[in-house]
gemmi code that builds the backbone of each chain (N, CA, C; Angstrom):
import gemmi

chains = {
    "A": [
        ("GLY", (89.069, 108.348, 96.745), (88.205, 109.473, 96.582), (88.099, 109.954, 95.128)),
        ("ALA", (87.243, 110.937, 94.879), (87.028, 111.418, 93.578), (88.188, 112.152, 93.005)),
        ("GLY", (88.996, 112.807, 93.908), (90.079, 113.601, 93.409), (91.227, 113.528, 94.383)),
        ("VAL", (92.296, 114.183, 94.165), (93.488, 114.283, 95.053), (93.122, 115.319, 96.098)),
        ("SER", (93.201, 114.910, 97.289), (92.852, 115.865, 98.454), (94.155, 116.224, 99.169)),
        ("GLN", (94.331, 117.508, 99.393), (95.525, 118.043, 100.149), (95.063, 118.812, 101.314)),
        ("SER", (95.778, 118.656, 102.434), (95.459, 119.417, 103.605), (96.718, 119.802, 104.330)),
        ("PRO", (96.698, 120.940, 105.072), (95.701, 121.940, 104.974), (95.777, 122.718, 103.663)),
        ("SER", (94.784, 123.497, 103.396), (94.731, 124.339, 102.168), (95.748, 125.466, 102.293)),
        ("ASN", (95.799, 126.025, 103.500), (96.729, 127.094, 103.724), (97.394, 126.852, 105.110)),
        ("LYS", (98.626, 127.203, 105.257), (99.343, 127.027, 106.517), (100.320, 128.162, 106.714)),
        ("VAL", (100.177, 128.873, 107.838), (101.134, 129.920, 108.200), (101.933, 129.367, 109.376)),
        ("THR", (103.197, 129.444, 109.309), (104.091, 128.935, 110.415), (105.247, 129.883, 110.721)),
        ("GLU", (105.740, 129.786, 111.944), (106.849, 130.652, 112.219), (108.170, 130.000, 111.780)),
        ("LYS", (109.055, 130.792, 111.363), (110.431, 130.332, 111.032), (110.955, 129.486, 112.131)),
        ("GLY", (111.504, 128.303, 111.623), (112.163, 127.380, 112.614), (111.239, 126.262, 113.078)),
        ("LYS", (109.922, 126.404, 112.808), (108.984, 125.361, 113.218), (108.925, 124.298, 112.111)),
        ("ASP", (108.449, 123.035, 112.503), (108.295, 121.961, 111.549), (106.851, 121.973, 111.099)),
        ("VAL", (106.640, 121.538, 109.752), (105.241, 121.462, 109.288), (105.126, 120.103, 108.520)),
        ("GLU", (103.850, 119.711, 108.524), (103.488, 118.491, 107.796), (102.396, 118.776, 106.843)),
        ("LEU", (102.578, 118.398, 105.587), (101.582, 118.588, 104.507), (101.114, 117.213, 104.102)),
        ("ARG", (99.780, 117.120, 103.980), (99.253, 115.809, 103.665), (98.664, 115.701, 102.252)),
        ("CYS", (98.789, 114.565, 101.631), (98.186, 114.316, 100.325), (97.464, 112.968, 100.311)),
        ("ASP", (96.199, 112.988, 99.949), (95.435, 111.781, 99.841), (95.115, 111.544, 98.369)),
        ("PRO", (95.788, 110.628, 97.691), (95.625, 110.410, 96.282), (94.333, 109.753, 95.890)),
        ("ILE", (94.109, 109.638, 94.639), (92.917, 108.925, 94.082), (93.151, 107.435, 94.440)),
        ("SER", (92.082, 106.775, 94.866), (92.187, 105.367, 95.190), (92.609, 104.558, 93.960)),
        ("GLY", (93.627, 103.720, 94.205), (94.105, 102.896, 93.102), (95.258, 103.453, 92.313)),
        ("HIS", (95.502, 104.737, 92.474), (96.635, 105.365, 91.800), (97.936, 104.922, 92.505)),
        ("THR", (98.822, 104.347, 91.728), (100.050, 103.872, 92.335), (101.212, 104.851, 92.403)),
        ("ALA", (101.138, 105.821, 91.575), (102.248, 106.836, 91.501), (101.756, 108.087, 92.169)),
        ("LEU", (102.656, 108.726, 92.976), (102.379, 109.971, 93.627), (103.590, 110.900, 93.619)),
        ("TYR", (103.344, 112.119, 93.247), (104.380, 113.135, 93.070), (104.137, 114.339, 93.925)),
        ("TRP", (105.178, 114.937, 94.458), (105.082, 116.233, 95.125), (105.907, 117.282, 94.244)),
        ("TYR", (105.269, 118.433, 94.055), (105.921, 119.548, 93.389), (105.810, 120.763, 94.287)),
        ("ARG", (106.750, 121.712, 94.041), (106.739, 123.014, 94.753), (106.570, 124.059, 93.703)),
        ("GLN", (105.644, 125.030, 94.003), (105.448, 126.164, 93.064), (105.702, 127.422, 93.844)),
        ("SER", (106.832, 128.027, 93.655), (107.236, 129.308, 94.181), (106.648, 130.400, 93.333)),
        ("LEU", (106.517, 131.687, 93.951), (105.896, 132.742, 93.255), (106.730, 133.142, 92.008)),
        ("GLY", (106.023, 133.182, 90.853), (106.610, 133.485, 89.643), (107.464, 132.388, 89.026)),
        ("GLN", (107.372, 131.225, 89.617), (108.160, 130.073, 88.999), (107.278, 129.011, 88.565)),
        ("GLY", (107.835, 128.063, 87.743), (107.089, 126.888, 87.364), (107.048, 125.910, 88.488)),
        ("LEU", (106.565, 124.718, 88.259), (106.521, 123.693, 89.258), (107.872, 122.937, 89.306)),
        ("GLU", (108.342, 122.810, 90.532), (109.628, 122.189, 90.748), (109.359, 120.801, 91.287)),
        ("PHE", (109.924, 119.805, 90.677), (109.765, 118.377, 91.206), (110.470, 118.203, 92.461)),
        ("LEU", (109.836, 117.519, 93.424), (110.436, 117.283, 94.724), (110.679, 115.761, 94.887)),
        ("ILE", (109.659, 114.948, 94.837), (109.836, 113.541, 95.168), (108.693, 112.701, 94.428)),
        ("TYR", (109.002, 111.434, 94.200), (108.061, 110.556, 93.500), (108.066, 109.189, 94.190)),
        ("PHE", (106.799, 108.707, 94.342), (106.621, 107.390, 94.927), (105.887, 106.507, 93.865)),
        ("GLN", (106.355, 105.297, 93.735), (105.749, 104.368, 92.782), (105.610, 103.020, 93.533)),
        ("GLY", (104.407, 102.644, 93.865), (104.076, 101.400, 94.486), (105.029, 101.206, 95.729)),
        ("ASN", (105.602, 100.011, 95.742), (106.470, 99.688, 96.884), (107.938, 99.936, 96.612)),
        ("SER", (108.274, 100.576, 95.526), (109.649, 100.901, 95.166), (110.138, 102.027, 95.988)),
        ("ALA", (111.487, 102.092, 96.134), (112.118, 103.132, 96.835), (111.781, 104.501, 96.108)),
        ("PRO", (111.438, 105.482, 96.901), (111.083, 106.774, 96.287), (112.244, 107.461, 95.603)),
        ("ASP", (111.966, 108.193, 94.601), (112.893, 109.063, 93.918), (112.912, 110.404, 94.624)),
        ("LYS", (114.015, 110.653, 95.400), (114.048, 111.843, 96.300), (114.973, 112.903, 95.638)),
        ("SER", (115.258, 112.746, 94.362), (116.299, 113.594, 93.713), (115.968, 115.061, 93.658)),
        ("GLY", (114.677, 115.443, 93.872), (114.288, 116.819, 93.763), (114.213, 117.554, 95.111)),
        ("LEU", (114.393, 116.831, 96.247), (114.288, 117.477, 97.527), (115.433, 118.504, 97.667)),
        ("PRO", (115.160, 119.730, 98.069), (116.115, 120.786, 98.051), (117.175, 120.689, 99.131)),
        ("SER", (116.780, 120.072, 100.250), (117.729, 119.934, 101.343), (117.286, 118.813, 102.299)),
        ("ASP", (118.111, 118.513, 103.280), (117.796, 117.418, 104.180), (116.658, 117.842, 105.182)),
        ("ARG", (116.255, 119.026, 105.169), (115.165, 119.467, 105.949), (113.854, 118.943, 105.444)),
        ("PHE", (113.841, 118.540, 104.203), (112.624, 118.064, 103.533), (112.635, 116.501, 103.534)),
        ("SER", (111.497, 115.881, 103.867), (111.314, 114.446, 103.799), (109.931, 114.161, 103.502)),
        ("ALA", (109.681, 113.000, 102.980), (108.314, 112.544, 102.639), (108.216, 111.053, 102.881)),
        ("GLU", (106.964, 110.612, 103.199), (106.679, 109.186, 103.270), (105.325, 108.961, 102.705)),
        ("ARG", (105.137, 107.675, 102.362), (103.829, 107.292, 101.837), (103.483, 105.996, 102.575)),
        ("THR", (102.454, 105.993, 103.310), (102.002, 104.869, 104.134), (101.088, 104.023, 103.393)),
        ("GLY", (101.400, 102.715, 103.375), (100.401, 101.750, 102.779), (100.117, 101.968, 101.322)),
        ("GLY", (101.051, 102.693, 100.619), (100.851, 102.958, 99.233), (99.714, 103.923, 98.960)),
        ("SER", (99.290, 104.684, 99.979), (98.260, 105.597, 99.723), (98.585, 106.980, 100.223)),
        ("VAL", (98.195, 107.383, 101.388), (98.424, 108.774, 101.881), (99.909, 109.049, 102.009)),
        ("SER", (100.220, 110.321, 101.583), (101.632, 110.760, 101.698), (101.748, 112.009, 102.600)),
        ("THR", (102.779, 112.104, 103.275), (103.004, 113.275, 104.126), (104.428, 113.882, 103.761)),
        ("LEU", (104.365, 115.176, 103.433), (105.643, 115.864, 103.187), (105.945, 116.692, 104.435)),
        ("THR", (107.153, 116.482, 105.007), (107.562, 117.140, 106.203), (108.661, 118.131, 105.899)),
        ("ILE", (108.507, 119.288, 106.440), (109.595, 120.296, 106.291), (110.021, 120.672, 107.723)),
        ("GLN", (111.304, 120.429, 107.997), (111.793, 120.722, 109.432), (112.459, 122.057, 109.397)),
        ("ARG", (112.392, 122.750, 110.567), (113.145, 124.018, 110.727), (112.845, 124.951, 109.551)),
        ("THR", (111.598, 125.217, 109.322), (111.181, 125.972, 108.130), (111.935, 127.354, 108.048)),
        ("GLN", (112.218, 127.680, 106.794), (112.809, 128.991, 106.478), (111.883, 129.723, 105.571)),
        ("GLN", (112.091, 131.033, 105.451), (111.246, 131.908, 104.611), (111.264, 131.506, 103.203)),
        ("GLU", (112.344, 130.945, 102.732), (112.370, 130.545, 101.253), (111.625, 129.277, 101.009)),
        ("ASP", (111.122, 128.652, 102.065), (110.218, 127.472, 101.885), (108.772, 127.929, 101.573)),
        ("SER", (108.474, 129.223, 101.672), (107.181, 129.681, 101.361), (106.832, 129.468, 99.904)),
        ("ALA", (105.731, 128.703, 99.683), (105.433, 128.297, 98.319), (104.092, 127.526, 98.358)),
        ("VAL", (103.575, 127.150, 97.207), (102.431, 126.238, 97.090), (103.011, 124.908, 96.865)),
        ("TYR", (102.641, 123.945, 97.658), (103.053, 122.537, 97.472), (101.938, 121.723, 96.890)),
        ("LEU", (102.207, 121.232, 95.711), (101.213, 120.454, 94.902), (101.474, 118.987, 94.962)),
        ("CYS", (100.492, 118.222, 95.048), (100.585, 116.783, 95.007), (99.857, 116.297, 93.755)),
        ("ALA", (100.366, 115.188, 93.125), (99.665, 114.637, 91.964), (99.705, 113.155, 92.016)),
        ("SER", (98.705, 112.440, 91.559), (98.799, 111.024, 91.536), (98.481, 110.537, 90.132)),
        ("SER", (98.890, 109.372, 89.812), (98.704, 108.770, 88.450), (98.494, 107.281, 88.599)),
        ("PHE", (97.767, 106.702, 87.597), (97.456, 105.310, 87.705), (98.694, 104.367, 87.619)),
        ("SER", (99.698, 104.760, 86.917), (100.843, 103.964, 86.762), (102.026, 104.843, 86.677)),
        ("SER", (103.253, 104.171, 86.652), (104.445, 104.986, 86.582), (104.595, 105.557, 85.169)),
        ("TYR", (103.875, 105.071, 84.236), (104.009, 105.582, 82.897), (102.931, 106.647, 82.710)),
        ("GLY", (103.124, 107.745, 83.286), (102.108, 108.820, 83.251), (102.094, 109.599, 81.961)),
        ("PHE", (102.741, 109.094, 80.982), (102.856, 109.891, 79.709), (101.527, 110.143, 79.043)),
        ("ASP", (100.477, 109.550, 79.503), (99.183, 109.952, 78.893), (98.664, 111.192, 79.450)),
        ("GLY", (99.477, 111.860, 80.285), (99.056, 113.086, 80.880), (98.098, 112.793, 82.009)),
        ("GLY", (98.010, 111.579, 82.465), (97.025, 111.179, 83.423), (97.407, 111.450, 84.889)),
        ("TYR", (98.078, 112.596, 85.054), (98.270, 113.059, 86.394), (97.001, 113.799, 86.821)),
        ("THR", (96.610, 113.571, 88.099), (95.528, 114.294, 88.708), (96.192, 115.088, 89.811)),
        ("PHE", (96.077, 116.437, 89.741), (96.650, 117.264, 90.748), (95.664, 117.632, 91.860)),
        ("GLY", (96.149, 117.837, 93.060), (95.365, 118.397, 94.134), (95.371, 119.939, 94.016)),
        ("SER", (94.671, 120.608, 94.882), (94.640, 122.027, 94.869), (95.766, 122.705, 95.650)),
        ("GLY", (96.624, 121.857, 96.261), (97.842, 122.383, 96.865), (97.681, 122.889, 98.306)),
        ("THR", (98.770, 123.085, 98.951), (98.830, 123.713, 100.199), (99.702, 124.930, 100.103)),
        ("ARG", (99.178, 126.078, 100.422), (99.958, 127.332, 100.365), (100.656, 127.520, 101.757)),
        ("LEU", (101.956, 127.371, 101.804), (102.716, 127.484, 103.010), (103.355, 128.887, 103.051)),
        ("THR", (103.130, 129.546, 104.104), (103.731, 130.850, 104.360), (104.569, 130.798, 105.689)),
        ("VAL", (105.893, 131.085, 105.573), (106.732, 131.100, 106.707), (106.987, 132.480, 107.085)),
        ("VAL", (106.681, 132.862, 108.375), (106.836, 134.247, 108.740), (107.941, 134.378, 109.836)),
    ],
    "B": [
        ("ALA", (120.281, 117.766, 80.719), (119.046, 118.078, 81.398), (118.061, 118.773, 80.491)),
        ("GLN", (116.771, 118.479, 80.711), (115.790, 119.163, 79.929), (115.296, 120.476, 80.501)),
        ("THR", (115.036, 121.405, 79.669), (114.520, 122.687, 80.204), (113.360, 123.071, 79.270)),
        ("VAL", (112.419, 123.872, 79.894), (111.254, 124.337, 79.158), (111.188, 125.862, 79.392)),
        ("THR", (111.006, 126.599, 78.269), (111.030, 128.056, 78.358), (109.682, 128.622, 77.792)),
        ("GLN", (109.098, 129.488, 78.611), (107.941, 130.235, 78.204), (108.300, 131.701, 78.381)),
        ("SER", (108.420, 132.324, 77.180), (108.974, 133.700, 77.136), (107.955, 134.797, 77.364)),
        ("GLN", (106.674, 134.377, 77.542), (105.607, 135.362, 77.583), (105.018, 135.273, 79.005)),
        ("PRO", (105.478, 136.131, 79.963), (104.923, 136.055, 81.321), (103.393, 136.331, 81.392)),
        ("GLU", (102.984, 137.268, 80.581), (101.529, 137.623, 80.615), (101.064, 137.935, 79.165)),
        ("MET", (99.755, 137.513, 78.919), (99.181, 137.841, 77.618), (97.731, 138.199, 77.895)),
        ("SER", (97.151, 138.984, 76.945), (95.735, 139.394, 77.055), (95.125, 139.196, 75.680)),
        ("VAL", (93.869, 138.827, 75.695), (93.091, 138.604, 74.481), (91.636, 139.004, 74.638)),
        ("GLN", (90.993, 139.481, 73.603), (89.573, 139.797, 73.733), (88.763, 138.523, 73.531)),
        ("GLU", (87.693, 138.529, 74.265), (86.745, 137.379, 74.133), (86.453, 137.103, 72.634)),
        ("ALA", (86.406, 135.805, 72.257), (86.141, 135.353, 70.940), (87.313, 135.426, 70.006)),
        ("GLU", (88.335, 136.042, 70.404), (89.479, 136.186, 69.543), (90.431, 134.907, 69.724)),
        ("THR", (91.475, 134.880, 68.919), (92.389, 133.745, 68.993), (93.748, 134.206, 69.594)),
        ("VAL", (94.373, 133.414, 70.396), (95.616, 133.771, 70.998), (96.591, 132.505, 70.950)),
        ("THR", (97.839, 132.820, 70.885), (98.828, 131.755, 70.761), (99.855, 131.937, 71.884)),
        ("LEU", (100.119, 130.922, 72.636), (101.089, 130.973, 73.680), (102.315, 130.139, 73.237)),
        ("SER", (103.480, 130.684, 73.520), (104.719, 130.059, 72.984), (105.414, 129.266, 74.050)),
        ("CYS", (106.096, 128.208, 73.596), (106.862, 127.344, 74.446), (107.978, 126.741, 73.638)),
        ("THR", (109.209, 126.824, 74.153), (110.293, 126.101, 73.534), (110.937, 125.227, 74.634)),
        ("TYR", (111.660, 124.161, 74.139), (112.207, 123.268, 75.152), (113.584, 122.806, 74.615)),
        ("ASP", (114.382, 122.248, 75.499), (115.672, 121.839, 75.092), (115.821, 120.384, 75.605)),
        ("THR", (116.182, 119.437, 74.719), (116.380, 118.088, 75.061), (117.220, 117.399, 74.046)),
        ("SER", (117.919, 116.362, 74.457), (118.624, 115.501, 73.587), (117.880, 114.226, 73.245)),
        ("GLU", (116.739, 114.070, 73.982), (115.942, 112.885, 73.760), (115.200, 112.911, 72.465)),
        ("ASN", (114.900, 111.710, 71.971), (114.107, 111.628, 70.758), (112.640, 111.229, 71.042)),
        ("ASN", (112.451, 110.574, 72.161), (111.123, 110.013, 72.547), (110.631, 110.698, 73.807)),
        ("TYR", (109.670, 111.545, 73.648), (109.162, 112.331, 74.751), (107.695, 112.758, 74.528)),
        ("TYR", (107.188, 113.452, 75.503), (105.764, 113.976, 75.505), (105.802, 115.370, 75.937)),
        ("LEU", (104.908, 116.140, 75.351), (104.723, 117.558, 75.687), (103.208, 117.830, 76.086)),
        ("PHE", (103.090, 118.690, 77.027), (101.760, 118.964, 77.575), (101.543, 120.472, 77.762)),
        ("TRP", (100.341, 120.872, 77.738), (99.888, 122.188, 78.244), (98.935, 121.945, 79.368)),
        ("TYR", (99.247, 122.602, 80.516), (98.345, 122.528, 81.685), (97.788, 123.924, 81.930)),
        ("LYS", (96.557, 123.938, 82.438), (95.943, 125.195, 82.811), (95.817, 125.209, 84.341)),
        ("GLN", (96.113, 126.348, 85.012), (95.947, 126.475, 86.431), (95.057, 127.743, 86.707)),
        ("PRO", (93.801, 127.503, 87.025), (92.974, 128.665, 87.345), (93.261, 129.041, 88.817)),
        ("PRO", (92.572, 130.132, 89.255), (92.770, 130.562, 90.674), (92.635, 129.464, 91.768)),
        ("SER", (91.875, 128.391, 91.447), (91.683, 127.292, 92.380), (92.990, 126.487, 92.627)),
        ("ARG", (93.978, 126.820, 91.865), (95.360, 126.257, 91.951), (95.500, 124.841, 91.402)),
        ("GLN", (94.411, 124.193, 91.042), (94.413, 122.832, 90.554), (94.914, 122.822, 89.125)),
        ("MET", (95.939, 122.056, 88.834), (96.460, 121.928, 87.479), (95.512, 121.029, 86.664)),
        ("ILE", (95.111, 121.531, 85.493), (94.205, 120.797, 84.620), (94.896, 120.560, 83.280)),
        ("LEU", (94.882, 119.277, 82.845), (95.479, 118.982, 81.554), (94.646, 119.608, 80.383)),
        ("VAL", (95.297, 120.314, 79.524), (94.587, 120.888, 78.351), (94.788, 120.068, 77.149)),
        ("ILE", (96.060, 119.717, 76.880), (96.361, 118.939, 75.615), (97.693, 118.275, 75.748)),
        ("ARG", (97.912, 117.166, 75.041), (99.145, 116.488, 75.041), (99.610, 116.136, 73.658)),
        ("GLN", (100.891, 115.982, 73.500), (101.488, 115.655, 72.168), (102.573, 114.655, 72.350)),
        ("GLU", (102.582, 113.530, 71.618), (103.635, 112.600, 71.550), (104.660, 113.016, 70.543)),
        ("ALA", (105.925, 112.997, 70.851), (106.958, 113.539, 69.986), (107.016, 112.694, 68.656)),
        ("TYR", (106.664, 111.440, 68.729), (106.778, 110.637, 67.545), (105.655, 110.835, 66.552)),
        ("LYS", (104.603, 111.557, 66.943), (103.494, 111.882, 66.056), (103.733, 113.194, 65.299)),
        ("GLN", (103.609, 113.168, 64.026), (103.779, 114.424, 63.274), (102.524, 115.292, 63.294)),
        ("GLN", (101.356, 114.688, 63.457), (100.108, 115.433, 63.417), (99.963, 116.202, 64.717)),
        ("ASN", (99.627, 117.463, 64.555), (99.452, 118.332, 65.708), (98.127, 117.860, 66.503)),
        ("ALA", (98.237, 117.877, 67.760), (97.075, 117.529, 68.640), (96.043, 118.667, 68.626)),
        ("THR", (94.800, 118.278, 68.787), (93.673, 119.201, 68.819), (92.629, 118.733, 69.835)),
        ("GLU", (92.178, 119.649, 70.623), (91.120, 119.369, 71.588), (90.134, 120.498, 71.598)),
        ("ASN", (89.096, 120.340, 70.834), (88.060, 121.384, 70.737), (88.696, 122.693, 70.329)),
        ("ARG", (88.644, 123.711, 71.153), (89.158, 125.034, 70.799), (90.661, 125.157, 70.975)),
        ("PHE", (91.300, 124.113, 71.427), (92.735, 124.132, 71.713), (93.475, 123.311, 70.699)),
        ("SER", (94.556, 123.869, 70.195), (95.373, 123.072, 69.272), (96.832, 123.496, 69.448)),
        ("VAL", (97.702, 122.651, 69.053), (99.161, 122.950, 69.173), (99.775, 123.005, 67.839)),
        ("ASN", (100.933, 123.741, 67.818), (101.862, 123.723, 66.638), (103.169, 123.199, 67.096)),
        ("PHE", (103.335, 121.883, 66.872), (104.515, 121.111, 67.317), (105.570, 121.131, 66.195)),
        ("GLN", (106.679, 121.775, 66.473), (107.824, 121.787, 65.498), (108.999, 121.133, 66.203)),
        ("LYS", (109.126, 119.810, 65.859), (110.159, 119.005, 66.572), (111.543, 119.503, 66.357)),
        ("ALA", (111.885, 119.791, 65.110), (113.235, 120.242, 64.758), (113.571, 121.529, 65.495)),
        ("ALA", (112.634, 122.413, 65.560), (112.849, 123.684, 66.205), (112.558, 123.613, 67.704)),
        ("LYS", (112.144, 122.446, 68.242), (111.887, 122.319, 69.665), (110.920, 123.385, 70.144)),
        ("SER", (109.864, 123.478, 69.418), (108.799, 124.526, 69.718), (107.434, 123.793, 69.863)),
        ("PHE", (106.664, 124.321, 70.803), (105.383, 123.616, 71.125), (104.418, 124.790, 71.568)),
        ("SER", (103.778, 125.431, 70.618), (102.906, 126.538, 70.969), (101.454, 126.039, 71.043)),
        ("LEU", (100.716, 126.764, 71.841), (99.286, 126.457, 72.114), (98.378, 127.546, 71.536)),
        ("LYS", (97.460, 127.196, 70.696), (96.523, 128.169, 70.089), (95.166, 127.925, 70.721)),
        ("ILE", (94.571, 128.979, 71.270), (93.259, 128.964, 71.794), (92.331, 129.801, 70.849)),
        ("SER", (91.341, 129.135, 70.273), (90.466, 129.809, 69.389), (89.209, 130.223, 70.112)),
        ("ASP", (88.474, 131.239, 69.647), (87.214, 131.632, 70.230), (87.367, 131.749, 71.771)),
        ("SER", (88.300, 132.543, 72.212), (88.652, 132.616, 73.652), (87.428, 132.951, 74.492)),
        ("GLN", (87.322, 132.338, 75.657), (86.237, 132.523, 76.589), (86.739, 133.037, 77.855)),
        ("LEU", (85.847, 133.780, 78.612), (86.244, 134.296, 79.944), (86.835, 133.212, 80.850)),
        ("GLY", (86.271, 132.023, 80.717), (86.777, 130.921, 81.524), (88.141, 130.396, 81.196)),
        ("ASP", (88.649, 130.888, 80.064), (90.051, 130.529, 79.753), (91.056, 131.248, 80.547)),
        ("THR", (90.640, 132.316, 81.228), (91.590, 133.099, 82.053), (92.248, 132.256, 83.100)),
        ("ALA", (93.535, 132.136, 83.048), (94.316, 131.216, 83.933), (95.806, 131.346, 83.641)),
        ("MET", (96.546, 130.619, 84.453), (97.930, 130.439, 84.158), (98.118, 129.250, 83.315)),
        ("TYR", (98.902, 129.292, 82.271), (99.145, 128.177, 81.341), (100.621, 127.714, 81.476)),
        ("PHE", (100.805, 126.427, 81.685), (102.157, 125.901, 81.802), (102.391, 124.898, 80.691)),
        ("CYS", (103.556, 125.014, 80.101), (104.022, 124.042, 79.133), (104.859, 123.036, 79.954)),
        ("ALA", (104.794, 121.745, 79.594), (105.576, 120.774, 80.399), (106.132, 119.667, 79.421)),
        ("PHE", (107.205, 119.105, 79.867), (107.957, 118.110, 79.092), (108.073, 116.861, 79.958)),
        ("MET", (107.956, 115.705, 79.317), (108.146, 114.448, 80.006), (108.969, 113.525, 79.147)),
        ("LYS", (110.109, 113.053, 79.579), (110.874, 112.092, 78.868), (110.237, 110.733, 78.958)),
        ("HIS", (110.234, 110.006, 77.862), (109.730, 108.701, 77.850), (110.831, 107.724, 78.391)),
        ("VAL", (110.557, 107.063, 79.484), (111.484, 106.089, 80.010), (110.756, 104.810, 80.296)),
        ("GLY", (111.488, 103.768, 80.525), (110.899, 102.489, 80.877), (111.424, 101.948, 82.207)),
        ("GLY", (111.034, 100.792, 82.504), (111.542, 100.101, 83.722), (111.098, 100.696, 84.984)),
        ("GLY", (110.048, 101.487, 84.993), (109.497, 102.068, 86.208), (110.218, 103.278, 86.703)),
        ("ALA", (111.112, 103.866, 85.938), (111.851, 105.072, 86.356), (110.821, 106.224, 86.372)),
        ("THR", (111.227, 107.289, 87.084), (110.402, 108.458, 87.214), (109.973, 109.088, 85.911)),
        ("ASN", (108.700, 109.230, 85.819), (108.210, 110.056, 84.673), (107.810, 111.393, 85.203)),
        ("LYS", (108.767, 112.209, 85.633), (108.412, 113.492, 86.149), (108.176, 114.537, 85.035)),
        ("LEU", (107.286, 115.387, 85.317), (107.026, 116.506, 84.408), (107.970, 117.620, 84.710)),
        ("ILE", (108.528, 118.209, 83.660), (109.395, 119.418, 83.842), (108.576, 120.568, 83.207)),
        ("PHE", (108.378, 121.629, 84.058), (107.488, 122.653, 83.705), (108.197, 123.921, 83.357)),
        ("GLY", (107.556, 124.753, 82.469), (108.079, 126.160, 82.222), (107.505, 127.029, 83.336)),
        ("THR", (107.840, 128.301, 83.238), (107.503, 129.232, 84.311), (106.089, 129.759, 84.163)),
        ("GLY", (105.429, 129.454, 83.085), (104.021, 129.826, 82.882), (103.755, 131.154, 82.155)),
        ("THR", (102.545, 131.236, 81.648), (102.072, 132.418, 80.946), (100.662, 132.711, 81.534)),
        ("LEU", (100.483, 133.903, 82.111), (99.287, 134.319, 82.667), (98.442, 134.952, 81.505)),
        ("LEU", (97.285, 134.217, 81.196), (96.434, 134.676, 80.178), (95.170, 135.316, 80.747)),
        ("ALA", (94.932, 136.572, 80.284), (93.688, 137.234, 80.730), (92.817, 137.428, 79.480)),
        ("VAL", (91.528, 136.926, 79.553), (90.577, 137.047, 78.535), (89.674, 138.245, 78.892)),
        ("GLN", (89.681, 139.306, 78.070), (88.908, 140.480, 78.326), (87.575, 140.470, 77.681)),
        ("PRO", (86.521, 140.890, 78.426), (85.189, 140.852, 77.855), (84.995, 141.955, 76.795)),
    ],
}
model = gemmi.Model(1)
for chain_id, residues in chains.items():
    chain = gemmi.Chain(chain_id)
    for i, (resn, *xyz) in enumerate(residues, 1):
        res = gemmi.Residue()
        res.name, res.seqid = resn, gemmi.SeqId(i, " ")
        for name, pos in zip(("N", "CA", "C"), xyz):
            atom = gemmi.Atom()
            atom.name, atom.element = name, gemmi.Element(name[0])
            atom.pos, atom.b_iso = gemmi.Position(*pos), 0.0
            res.add_atom(atom)
        chain.add_residue(res)
    model.add_chain(chain)
structure = gemmi.Structure()
structure.add_model(model)
structure.setup_entities()
C-alpha cells in the first residue's frame, strides 16, 4: 500500500479483556517496529521484526504482550488481560531495510487504546 | 543506555517568527544518527530532518535547520518563518549505528508541543 495502515484507529476495551492491534506495512518493507506512546511520554520501543529473523522483543513490558508477523508482511500486536496502564497510542512503523538510519521509517497513524 | 531529553514541554511562537527547540542526549557511542520528527494531531510521525554524527556540517531542510554540538551532546531544531501548519508535537530521536542486522530502534525524547500563533 501507499502507507502504513493500522487498525482499528480507536479501541475501547474493558479491563481484563484481550485486544489485537493490526499493522499493514508498506509493501516491500522488510523491517517493522511497534512503539507505544503514553500520555505525556515519548515513544517507547516494544518490538522489532526484520525479515525472517527472530524478532527483538526486548521492549515488551510484560508477558501479556506478544506480537507476530505473518509472511513477512502484516503484524498483529496482542495484549492479553488488559490493564488500565495499557491505555496508550500504539504506533507501527516500517522501513525498507534493517539499516533505517536514513530516517526512512514510515509510521502509521496509530491505534488509540483505552482500557476502562 | 542512551537517553534523549527535551526540557521544553511546550513552546509558542508568532507566525513568521523563528523558534528553537532544544534536545540533549546521552551516549557513549561515537557513530550514531539524530532526528527530529513532527507529530500533528493526525498522530502520524513525520521525519523533519536527520543528522549523521560523523558530519560536522549542520543539516538543513528548507525552513528547518539544526545546531549539532557533538561534544556537548546537543541537537537543537530551528524553525524559521514559522507557519500555522508547523503547530505539532516535535520529538527528538537518537539511533545508534549498528551492523549485522541488529535492531536500529529509535530512542525518543518526551516531545515539545509547539503552537504557532497567528
